[in-house]
MARTOR-860161 format. One record per atom (N, C-alpha, C): atom name; y, z, x; residue in three letters. Coordinates in pm, 1 decimal, padded with zeros to 6 digits, always signed. Layout:
residues N
CA, Y, Z, X, ALA
...
This chain:
residues 77
N, +02729.4, -04098.4, +07637.6, MET
CA, +02704.7, -03955.1, +07646.5, MET
C, +02567.7, -03924.8, +07588.0, MET
N, +02501.3, -03829.1, +07645.9, ARG
CA, +02369.9, -03788.6, +07596.4, ARG
C, +02385.1, -03664.5, +07508.8, ARG
N, +02329.1, -03672.6, +07390.3, TYR
CA, +02333.5, -03559.7, +07298.0, TYR
C, +02196.2, -03495.8, +07291.3, TYR
N, +02195.1, -03365.9, +07264.8, ARG
CA, +02069.5, -03291.9, +07253.8, ARG
C, +02049.1, -03246.9, +07109.7, ARG
N, +01925.3, -03216.6, +07077.5, ILE
CA, +01893.6, -03164.6, +06944.4, ILE
C, +01975.7, -03037.7, +06921.7, ILE
N, +02040.4, -03031.5, +06806.5, GLY
CA, +02124.1, -02916.8, +06772.4, GLY
C, +02272.7, -02941.6, +06792.1, GLY
N, +02308.8, -03042.1, +06872.6, ASP
CA, +02450.5, -03074.5, +06891.4, ASP
C, +02510.9, -03120.5, +06758.7, ASP
N, +02637.4, -03090.4, +06738.8, VAL
CA, +02708.7, -03135.0, +06619.2, VAL
C, +02801.3, -03248.8, +06661.2, VAL
N, +02782.4, -03364.3, +06598.5, VAL
CA, +02858.4, -03484.5, +06634.6, VAL
C, +02914.5, -03551.1, +06509.5, VAL
N, +03013.7, -03636.5, +06531.0, THR
CA, +03070.5, -03716.5, +06423.0, THR
C, +03034.6, -03862.3, +06446.4, THR
N, +02984.8, -03926.0, +06341.5, ASP
CA, +02946.8, -04067.1, +06344.2, ASP
C, +03068.1, -04149.6, +06301.0, ASP
N, +03119.3, -04233.2, +06391.6, ALA
CA, +03238.1, -04313.9, +06362.4, ALA
C, +03212.2, -04417.1, +06253.2, ALA
N, +03090.5, -04469.5, +06243.9, GLN
CA, +03058.6, -04572.3, +06144.4, GLN
C, +03068.0, -04518.1, +06002.2, GLN
N, +03023.6, -04395.3, +05981.0, ARG
CA, +03022.0, -04336.8, +05846.6, ARG
C, +03130.2, -04231.4, +05826.0, ARG
N, +03198.5, -04193.7, +05933.0, ALA
CA, +03298.7, -04086.4, +05927.2, ALA
C, +03236.5, -03959.0, +05871.4, ALA
N, +03112.8, -03931.6, +05915.1, LEU
CA, +03041.5, -03811.0, +05873.7, LEU
C, +03005.9, -03728.5, +05995.9, LEU
N, +03007.0, -03598.0, +05978.4, THR
CA, +02966.0, -03506.9, +06083.9, THR
C, +02827.9, -03454.3, +06050.0, THR
N, +02741.8, -03447.3, +06150.0, GLY
CA, +02606.5, -03397.9, +06128.7, GLY
C, +02550.3, -03335.5, +06254.6, GLY
N, +02438.6, -03269.3, +06237.2, GLN
CA, +02369.3, -03205.8, +06349.0, GLN
C, +02257.9, -03298.1, +06396.0, GLN
N, +02245.1, -03313.0, +06527.8, VAL
CA, +02142.6, -03400.4, +06584.1, VAL
C, +02005.3, -03338.9, +06559.2, VAL
N, +01919.2, -03413.0, +06489.1, ARG
CA, +01781.7, -03370.5, +06463.9, ARG
C, +01686.1, -03428.5, +06566.7, ARG
N, +01712.1, -03553.5, +06608.5, SER
CA, +01629.3, -03616.2, +06712.0, SER
C, +01708.6, -03728.9, +06776.2, SER
N, +01664.0, -03767.2, +06896.1, ALA
CA, +01728.0, -03875.7, +06969.7, ALA
C, +01619.3, -03965.4, +07026.3, ALA
N, +01634.1, -04095.5, +07003.9, HIS
CA, +01539.2, -04195.3, +07053.3, HIS
C, +01620.3, -04306.4, +07118.0, HIS
N, +01627.5, -04305.1, +07251.6, GLY
CA, +01709.4, -04404.7, +07320.0, GLY
C, +01855.0, -04385.8, +07283.0, GLY
N, +01917.1, -04490.2, +07229.6, ASN
CA, +02057.2, -04484.7, +07190.3, ASN
C, +02075.0, -04443.5, +07044.0, ASN
N, +01966.2, -04418.3, +06972.0, MET
CA, +01976.4, -04382.7, +06830.5, MET
C, +01958.3, -04232.3, +06809.9, MET
N, +02043.5, -04176.8, +06724.7, LEU
CA, +02036.1, -04035.7, +06688.7, LEU
C, +02000.0, -04025.2, +06541.3, LEU
N, +01921.3, -03925.5, +06506.4, VAL
CA, +01899.1, -03891.4, +06366.1, VAL
C, +01985.2, -03768.7, +06340.7, VAL
N, +02078.7, -03782.0, +06246.3, LEU
CA, +02172.5, -03675.7, +06213.7, LEU
C, +02142.1, -03620.0, +06075.4, LEU
N, +02177.7, -03492.8, +06055.2, ALA
CA, +02151.1, -03427.7, +05926.8, ALA
C, +02272.2, -03348.1, +05881.6, ALA
N, +02293.4, -03348.6, +05749.3, ARG
CA, +02394.6, -03265.3, +05685.7, ARG
C, +02323.8, -03143.8, +05626.1, ARG
N, +02396.1, -03034.5, +05598.8, PRO
CA, +02332.3, -02916.9, +05538.1, PRO
C, +02264.9, -02947.7, +05404.5, PRO
N, +02310.7, -03050.2, +05334.9, SER
CA, +02252.2, -03087.6, +05205.5, SER
C, +02113.6, -03148.2, +05221.4, SER
N, +02077.0, -03183.4, +05346.2, GLY
CA, +01949.1, -03248.0, +05370.0, GLY
C, +01961.9, -03397.6, +05391.1, GLY
N, +02081.7, -03451.7, +05373.3, TYR
CA, +02105.5, -03594.5, +05393.3, TYR
C, +02082.1, -03629.6, +05539.8, TYR
N, +01995.1, -03727.0, +05566.1, LEU
CA, +01964.0, -03773.2, +05701.5, LEU
C, +02008.8, -03917.3, +05718.3, LEU
N, +02054.4, -03952.1, +05838.5, TRP
CA, +02086.5, -04091.1, +05869.0, TRP
C, +02075.6, -04112.8, +06018.8, TRP
N, +02068.0, -04240.4, +06056.5, GLU
CA, +02063.5, -04277.5, +06197.3, GLU
C, +02200.0, -04329.1, +06239.6, GLU
N, +02235.8, -04298.9, +06364.1, ALA
CA, +02362.8, -04345.2, +06418.8, ALA
C, +02344.0, -04379.6, +06565.9, ALA
N, +02417.2, -04479.5, +06611.6, ALA
CA, +02415.1, -04515.0, +06753.5, ALA
C, +02493.0, -04408.8, +06831.2, ALA
N, +02434.5, -04358.8, +06938.7, ALA
CA, +02497.5, -04252.7, +07017.7, ALA
C, +02634.1, -04294.7, +07071.0, ALA
N, +02648.9, -04422.4, +07105.2, ASP
CA, +02778.1, -04466.6, +07158.2, ASP
C, +02884.8, -04480.8, +07049.6, ASP
N, +02847.7, -04460.5, +06924.0, GLN
CA, +02942.6, -04461.5, +06812.6, GLN
C, +02970.4, -04319.7, +06762.2, GLN
N, +02927.4, -04219.1, +06839.8, CYS
CA, +02945.1, -04078.8, +06800.7, CYS
C, +03028.1, -04005.4, +06905.3, CYS
N, +03087.4, -03895.6, +06862.4, TRP
CA, +03157.0, -03807.8, +06956.1, TRP
C, +03128.4, -03663.8, +06918.0, TRP
N, +03148.9, -03572.6, +07013.3, THR
CA, +03128.9, -03430.5, +06988.0, THR
C, +03228.3, -03386.1, +06881.5, THR
N, +03178.5, -03314.6, +06782.2, ALA
CA, +03262.0, -03273.2, +06669.1, ALA
C, +03368.2, -03172.0, +06711.5, ALA
N, +03485.3, -03184.3, +06650.7, SER
CA, +03594.2, -03088.7, +06672.7, SER
C, +03563.1, -02960.7, +06594.3, SER
N, +03635.2, -02852.5, +06620.9, PRO
CA, +03613.4, -02729.9, +06542.5, PRO
C, +03630.3, -02753.5, +06391.9, PRO
N, +03725.7, -02837.4, +06353.7, GLU
CA, +03746.8, -02866.4, +06211.4, GLU
C, +03628.7, -02943.6, +06153.7, GLU
N, +03576.5, -03038.5, +06231.8, GLU
CA, +03460.9, -03115.5, +06186.1, GLU
C, +03337.4, -03026.2, +06176.2, GLU
N, +03322.7, -02933.2, +06271.1, ARG
CA, +03210.6, -02837.8, +06265.5, ARG
C, +03219.6, -02752.0, +06139.4, ARG
N, +03341.3, -02711.7, +06105.0, ALA
CA, +03361.1, -02627.6, +05986.3, ALA
C, +03317.5, -02699.6, +05859.7, ALA
N, +03321.2, -02832.3, +05860.5, SER
CA, +03279.9, -02907.5, +05741.6, SER
C, +03130.5, -02892.7, +05714.5, SER
N, +03054.2, -02847.0, +05813.1, LEU
CA, +02910.6, -02826.0, +05793.1, LEU
C, +02879.4, -02689.5, +05734.1, LEU
N, +02978.4, -02600.0, +05731.7, THR
CA, +02958.1, -02466.0, +05678.1, THR
C, +02983.8, -02467.7, +05528.3, THR
N, +02883.5, -02430.2, +05449.4, PRO
CA, +02904.5, -02430.1, +05304.1, PRO
C, +03018.6, -02336.1, +05265.6, PRO
N, +03108.1, -02384.0, +05183.0, SER
CA, +03216.8, -02298.2, +05135.7, SER
C, +03182.7, -02248.5, +04995.7, SER
N, +03245.6, -02142.1, +04956.7, GLY
CA, +03221.7, -02087.4, +04824.2, GLY
C, +03094.3, -02005.1, +04815.4, GLY
N, +03040.7, -01965.2, +04930.0, ALA
CA, +02919.9, -01883.1, +04928.8, ALA
C, +02952.0, -01747.2, +04867.3, ALA
N, +02858.5, -01694.6, +04796.3, VAL
CA, +02877.5, -01565.8, +04730.5, VAL
C, +02833.2, -01454.7, +04824.4, VAL
N, +02916.8, -01353.3, +04836.5, ARG
CA, +02882.2, -01237.2, +04917.6, ARG
C, +02856.6, -01121.7, +04822.4, ARG
N, +02739.9, -01062.7, +04831.1, VAL
CA, +02703.9, -00953.1, +04741.6, VAL
C, +02755.3, -00822.2, +04800.0, VAL
N, +02826.1, -00746.5, +04716.7, ILE
CA, +02873.5, -00615.1, +04758.4, ILE
C, +02821.3, -00512.6, +04659.3, ILE
N, +02807.3, -00392.7, +04704.4, SER
CA, +02757.8, -00285.9, +04618.4, SER
C, +02873.1, -00227.4, +04538.2, SER
N, +02846.4, -00198.1, +04411.3, THR
CA, +02947.0, -00131.4, +04328.4, THR
C, +02908.9, +00014.0, +04305.0, THR
N, +02800.0, +00056.6, +04366.9, SER
CA, +02752.9, +00193.6, +04351.3, SER
C, +02829.2, +00285.6, +04445.7, SER
N, +02859.8, +00405.2, +04398.6, SER
CA, +02930.7, +00501.2, +04483.1, SER
C, +02834.6, +00589.0, +04562.3, SER
N, +02705.7, +00577.5, +04536.1, ARG
CA, +02610.3, +00662.4, +04608.7, ARG
C, +02537.6, +00581.6, +04715.1, ARG
N, +02483.7, +00654.3, +04811.7, GLU
CA, +02409.2, +00591.1, +04920.3, GLU
C, +02279.6, +00533.0, +04865.3, GLU
N, +02235.7, +00421.5, +04918.3, PRO
CA, +02107.7, +00365.9, +04873.1, PRO
C, +01992.1, +00456.2, +04913.9, PRO
N, +01893.3, +00465.7, +04826.5, SER
CA, +01776.7, +00549.1, +04858.1, SER
C, +01681.3, +00470.9, +04946.9, SER
N, +01608.6, +00540.7, +05034.0, PRO
CA, +01514.0, +00470.1, +05121.6, PRO
C, +01399.6, +00410.8, +05039.9, PRO
N, +01343.5, +00303.8, +05089.6, LEU
CA, +01230.2, +00240.8, +05022.5, LEU
C, +01106.8, +00327.8, +05036.5, LEU
N, +01031.9, +00343.1, +04928.4, SER
CA, +00907.4, +00420.0, +04936.5, SER
C, +00795.2, +00328.1, +04981.0, SER
N, +00703.1, +00382.4, +05057.1, GLU
CA, +00591.2, +00301.2, +05106.3, GLU
C, +00469.8, +00319.1, +05021.3, GLU
């Protein structure tokens, strides 16, 4: 199977899911959100499942909410 840059795949050799950064022949360069890069043979990879894709989404992210009861004022120029 041919993968394109941006595809999310799972590498069977490492049991890791990553996003395709580049492809050279049968070799893919994959990346994790942490910045970890590795090479994998395309024939040893498969398209990631929804659960595997979710593993690339950082969990525990903080969402900022306002505790103010008044409307925010417009920015002055």
